[in-house]
N, C-alpha and C positions, 0 to 999 in steps of 0.2 A: 818763208823758204830760205834756204841757204844757197849759196852759189857753189859750184864745183868746177875744178880745173881738170881738163881732159888730158889725155896722153899726148896731145899736140903741144903741150907746154915745152918751151925751149929753155926753161930755167934761167931766164934773164933777171928775175927778181924785181921787175918794175912794179908789180902789184903789191908786194909786201909792205913797203913804207907808206903807201897811200891808204891802207885799210884803217879806218878810224877805231876799229874794235880789236886790233891786233889778232885777227882771226886767221891770217895767212902766215904760213911758215914753210921752211924748206923741208920737204919730205925726203925719203931715201932716193927717189929717182926724179921727182918733180915737186913743185910747190903744191901745198894742200891747204884747204880751207876748213877750219873747225866750225862745224854746223852749230855748235852750242854758242859760239860768239858771233857768227855771221848774221847780220840784220839786213843784208842787201843794201846797206848804207841808209836804210830808213832811220830817220832821226838826225842824220848828219848831212846827207847830200840828196839830190833829186834822183840820182841813178847810181848804180854800183860803180864805185871808183875803179875797182880792179878791172872791170870790163873796159872802161874808158882808157886806161893806161896800157892795157895789154897790146903788144904789137902783133899778136896772132889772132886773126878774126875767128870768132866762134870757139876760142880756147876755153873761155870761162862762161858757163851757162847756169841757168837755174837748176838746182838739184831736185828732181821730182820725188826723191825719197825723203826730203826734208821740207814739207810744206807747212807754212804758217800764214795766218792772216796779217794784213798790214798792222792791225791793232796789236797783235802778238809781237810783231817785229819792233814796233814802237816801245812796247813794254820791256822787251828784252834790251833794247838800246838804253832805256832809262835805268834798268837794273845794272847794266855794265858801267854806266857813267854817272849814276845817282848823284 
């Protein structure tokens, strides 16, 4: 699964530098997460770093439209960092 940033985003940018896959970038009105690059930090950390550093509770959540198994996320991480 990929993470998604809600409309509650305050555009602080805290999440962007902590993403090990460079999946987070500034969008037109708020930060966005590229589902192709997001591995929920599987392969790098025990939990999604973006969620840990975000100052807004429940701003970054799992995107139900982009579901993947842990194995698929691990494989994606390996392909990004091969």
